[in-house]
C-alpha positions in Angstrom: 129.4 -44.6 111.2 127.2 -41.0 112.8 129.6 -38.8 110.4 128.2 -41.4 107.5 124.8 -40.8 108.9 125.2 -36.7 109.5 126.7 -36.5 105.7 123.0 -38.6 104.3 120.7 -36.6 106.8 122.7 -33.1 105.8 122.7 -34.1 101.7 118.6 -35.0 102.4 117.5 -31.8 103.7 119.7 -29.8 101.5 118.2 -31.3 99.2 115.0 -30.9 99.8 115.4 -27.3 99.5 117.0 -26.7 96.9 113.5 -27.9 95.6 111.7 -26.2 97.5 113.2 -23.0 96.3 111.4 -21.5 93.4 112.2 -19.4 91.4 110.2 -15.6 90.5 109.8 -14.0 87.7 111.5 -11.0 87.3 111.2 -7.9 84.8 112.0 -4.5 84.5 109.5 -4.0 82.5 106.8 -5.5 83.3 107.1 -4.1 87.1 106.2 -0.5 86.0 102.7 -1.4 85.1 102.0 -2.8 88.1 99.4 -0.9 90.6 96.2 0.6 90.1 95.8 2.6 86.6 92.8 4.2 85.1 92.2 3.4 81.0 90.6 5.2 78.7 90.7 5.4 74.7 88.7 3.7 71.8 87.3 0.0 72.0 85.7 -1.4 68.9 84.7 2.7 67.8 83.4 3.2 71.5 85.0 5.7 74.0 85.4 4.2 77.1 86.6 4.3 80.5 88.4 1.2 82.9 90.1 0.8 86.1 92.6 -1.7 85.9 93.9 -3.3 89.2 98.1 -4.7 88.7 99.8 -7.1 91.0 102.1 -10.0 90.9 100.6 -13.1 92.2 102.0 -16.6 92.7 104.8 -15.9 94.2 105.9 -13.6 91.8 105.2 -15.8 89.0 102.3 -14.1 87.3 101.4 -10.4 86.2 97.9 -10.2 87.1 95.8 -7.4 85.2 92.0 -7.8 86.5 89.7 -4.9 84.2 86.2 -3.6 85.3 85.4 -0.9 82.8 82.7 1.9 84.3 80.5 1.4 81.6 77.4 -0.7 83.2 75.0 -3.3 81.7 71.5 -2.8 81.7 71.6 -5.2 85.0 73.9 -3.0 86.8 76.9 -5.1 86.0 80.3 -4.4 84.3 80.2 -3.7 80.8 83.5 -5.3 80.4 85.2 -7.7 82.5 88.6 -8.8 81.8 91.5 -11.5 83.9 95.1 -11.4 82.4 98.0 -13.1 83.7 101.6 -12.6 81.9 104.3 -14.9 82.3 106.9 -16.7 81.2 107.4 -19.5 79.0 111.1 -20.8 80.1 110.9 -24.1 76.7 109.6 -21.0 74.0 112.0 -18.3 76.1 108.9 -15.6 75.5 106.4 -14.0 77.1 103.3 -16.0 77.6 99.0 -14.6 78.2 96.6 -15.9 79.4 93.9 -13.1 79.0 90.8 -14.2 79.9 87.3 -12.1 79.7 83.3 -11.7 79.3 83.2 -12.1 75.2 84.9 -15.0 75.3 81.5 -17.2 75.3 82.7 -19.8 77.7 85.9 -22.2 78.7 88.7 -21.9 78.0 90.2 -21.7 73.6 93.9 -21.9 72.6 93.0 -18.5 70.9 92.9 -17.0 75.1 96.7 -17.5 75.1 99.6 -15.8 73.2 103.2 -14.8 73.2 105.8 -12.8 72.2 109.0 -11.6 72.6 110.1 -8.3 74.0 110.9 -5.8 71.6 112.6 -2.2 73.6 109.5 -1.1 75.7 106.9 -2.9 73.5 105.4 -6.6 73.9 104.0 -7.5 70.9 101.4 -10.6 72.4 99.8 -12.8 68.7 96.2 -14.8 69.8 95.8 -17.1 66.8 91.9 -17.2 66.4 92.7 -19.5 63.8 95.3 -20.2 60.1 93.5 -16.8 58.9 93.0 -15.0 61.7 95.2 -13.0 64.6 94.6 -10.2 67.8 97.4 -8.2 68.2 97.7 -7.8 71.4 100.8 -4.8 71.9 101.5 -3.1 74.9 103.6 -0.1 75.4 105.3 1.3 77.6 106.0 5.1 77.7 108.9 6.3 80.0 108.6 9.4 80.0 104.7 9.7 80.4 105.2 7.0 83.1 101.9 4.9 80.9 101.1 2.4 79.3 99.4 2.0 75.1 97.8 -1.0 74.7 96.8 -1.1 71.0 94.5 -3.9 69.9 94.1 -4.9 66.1 92.2 -7.4 64.6 94.1 -9.2 61.8 92.0 -11.0 59.2 93.2 -12.8 55.7 96.2 -10.5 56.3 93.9 -7.8 56.6 94.2 -5.5 59.7 92.0 -2.7 61.1 92.9 -1.3 64.7 90.4 -2.3 67.4 91.5 -0.4 70.2 93.7 2.6 71.0 93.7 2.9 74.6 96.0 4.7 77.5 96.6 3.7 81.2 97.7 6.5 83.3 98.3 5.3 86.8 96.6 6.7 89.8 98.6 8.5 92.6 
């Protein structure tokens, strides 16, 4: 009887410990994005500089990007701020990106979530605004320079217009 009780207890404890284990999101390309960066380039036709802090959060499930512009509004607050989460959608077998920023007009909308398949050192996210409008956000890693480029384009009814061309340089 003691052997049976021990076997049952062992099975329960082993089952609980397996259930409690979580799989972390491991990605060699996104790992290169962690750290503190300076973003410089053109956004919506204007030269800009932003500070970007990138770290893994929630038990290494999401890569969090916190972006704040150095340009200020009249009230002294940052002209732009964004909080971006990148994770893995195991059902779609694609990256998933949630982009929240001060320009969203409040509330979560379906257009704040995009998906992408990795292509070499590129991750091309597509934010579907509606059936005629798509916002392209492509992260490109330059391994020779150790920098990232963010290329953003607004596609409206098939016509693509560049929106942002910025480079992230890691702070030392």
